[in-house]
C-alpha positions in Angstrom: 46.5 10.5 28.0 44.6 13.5 26.6 45.2 12.0 23.0 44.3 8.6 23.4 40.8 9.9 25.3 40.5 12.5 22.2 41.2 9.7 20.0 38.8 7.0 21.6 36.0 10.2 21.6 36.4 10.9 18.0 35.9 6.8 16.9 32.7 7.4 19.2 31.4 9.6 16.9 32.5 8.6 13.6 31.5 4.8 14.1 27.8 5.4 14.4 27.7 7.5 11.1 30.5 5.0 9.5 27.8 2.2 9.8 25.0 4.5 9.0 25.9 5.7 5.6 27.0 2.3 4.7 23.9 1.4 5.3 22.4 3.8 3.1 25.4 3.3 0.1 24.0 -0.9 0.8 20.3 0.1 -0.3 21.3 1.2 -3.2 21.0 -0.6 -6.3 23.7 -1.4 -8.5 24.2 -1.0 -12.3 22.9 -4.4 -13.1 19.9 -3.8 -11.2 19.3 -0.8 -13.2 20.1 -1.5 -16.8 19.3 -4.0 -19.2 22.8 -5.9 -20.2 20.5 -8.0 -22.9 21.1 -11.4 -21.0 18.4 -13.6 -21.4 16.1 -13.4 -18.6 14.9 -17.1 -17.0 11.5 -17.1 -17.0 9.6 -19.4 -14.2 7.7 -22.2 -15.8 4.6 -22.4 -14.3 2.3 -25.9 -14.5 -1.3 -25.2 -16.0 -3.5 -26.0 -13.4 -7.0 -27.5 -13.9 -9.8 -25.3 -13.2 -11.5 -25.9 -10.2 -15.3 -26.7 -9.9 -16.7 -25.7 -6.2 -18.7 -27.6 -4.4 -22.3 -27.8 -4.9 -25.5 -28.3 -3.0 -28.4 -30.5 -4.6 -31.0 -28.4 -5.2 -28.3 -25.7 -5.6 -28.5 -22.2 -3.5 -32.2 -22.2 -3.2 -32.2 -25.9 -2.2 -29.9 -25.4 0.5 -31.5 -22.3 2.1 -35.1 -24.5 2.1 -33.2 -27.1 3.6 -31.6 -25.0 6.3 -35.1 -23.2 7.5 -36.8 -26.4 7.5 -33.9 -28.3 9.5 -33.0 -25.3 11.3 -35.4 -25.4 14.8 -36.6 -22.0 16.3 -36.1 -21.5 20.1 -39.0 -20.2 21.9 -36.6 -18.0 24.1 -34.2 -16.5 21.5 -36.9 -14.7 19.8 -35.2 -11.2 20.6 -32.0 -12.2 18.7 -31.5 -11.1 15.2 -28.0 -11.5 13.3 -25.7 -14.0 10.9 -24.1 -17.0 11.9 -21.2 -18.1 9.9 -20.6 -21.2 9.7 -16.9 -22.9 8.2 -17.2 -26.1 6.9 -14.9 -28.6 5.0 -16.3 -30.4 2.4 -14.0 -34.0 1.9 -13.7 -36.2 -1.0 -16.8 -38.1 -0.5 -19.0 -34.5 -0.3 -20.1 -35.0 3.4 -19.2 -32.9 5.8 -15.6 -33.3 7.7 -15.1 -30.2 9.9 -16.9 -27.5 11.0 -16.3 -24.0 12.8 -18.0 -21.1 13.8 -16.5 -17.9 12.1 -19.5 -16.0 13.3 -21.0 -16.4 16.6 -24.7 -15.1 17.9 -25.8 -17.1 20.5 -24.1 -20.4 21.8 -27.9 -22.8 21.5 -28.1 -21.1 18.0 -24.5 -21.6 17.0 -25.3 -25.2 18.5 -28.2 -25.5 16.6 -26.3 -24.5 13.3 -23.5 -26.8 14.3 -26.2 -30.1 13.8 -27.7 -28.8 10.8 -24.7 -28.2 8.6 -23.4 -31.5 9.9 -26.5 -32.9 8.1 -25.8 -31.8 4.6 -24.4 -33.7 2.0 -22.8 -31.8 -1.3 -21.4 -32.6 -4.4 -17.9 -32.2 -3.7 -15.4 -29.8 -5.8 -13.0 -31.4 -8.5 -10.0 -30.3 -10.6 -10.5 -32.4 -13.5 -12.4 -35.3 -12.5 -10.4 -35.6 -9.6 -12.7 -34.6 -6.3 -10.9 -32.8 -3.8 -11.5 -31.4 0.1 -13.1 -27.9 -0.4 -13.8 -25.3 2.1 -17.2 -23.3 2.3 -19.1 -20.9 4.4 -22.9 -21.4 5.2 -24.5 -18.6 6.5 -27.5 -18.7 8.6 -29.1 -15.3 8.6 -31.5 -15.1 11.7 -34.3 -12.7 12.6 -36.5 -13.2 15.9 -34.8 -16.8 16.3 -35.3 -18.5 13.2 -33.6 -18.9 9.8 -35.2 -16.5 7.4 -33.4 -16.3 3.7 -36.3 -13.2 2.8 -35.5 -9.5 2.9 -38.8 -8.7 3.8 -39.3 -8.3 8.0 -40.7 -11.5 9.8 -44.2 -11.2 11.7 -45.2 -13.4 14.1 -48.8 -14.4 14.3 
């Protein structure tokens, strides 16, 4: 009985060490992984993709900024809020906004106003070759004193 107990005790100590050691040896690379035996490597063939032309607003970035400033209605109660609202949009193959999501929020009312303005936008769709494809774009609304302002100067209400 003592011999059986001693045998089981020895096995209980030995088995975890054996498993640990096997794990170490299993992780080591084999000679085929270390040395180059001159076999030709198979290269993956990639199909060349045509460059993607991103979606554009009719007047460029300056035209987009003017549109956002003109359409965004100021809320007189929110004059103390400053920051950025970022709206992620999906532009479909026709150039219309199909989905919108607020990725950076400031205030619920200002966020709703930004979504209203974004849904009015019309873009020239993104193209891959000659084919129009859907694309994603982020539209940033810099808010200063409750209104959209793209200038770097401080806004002063007179």
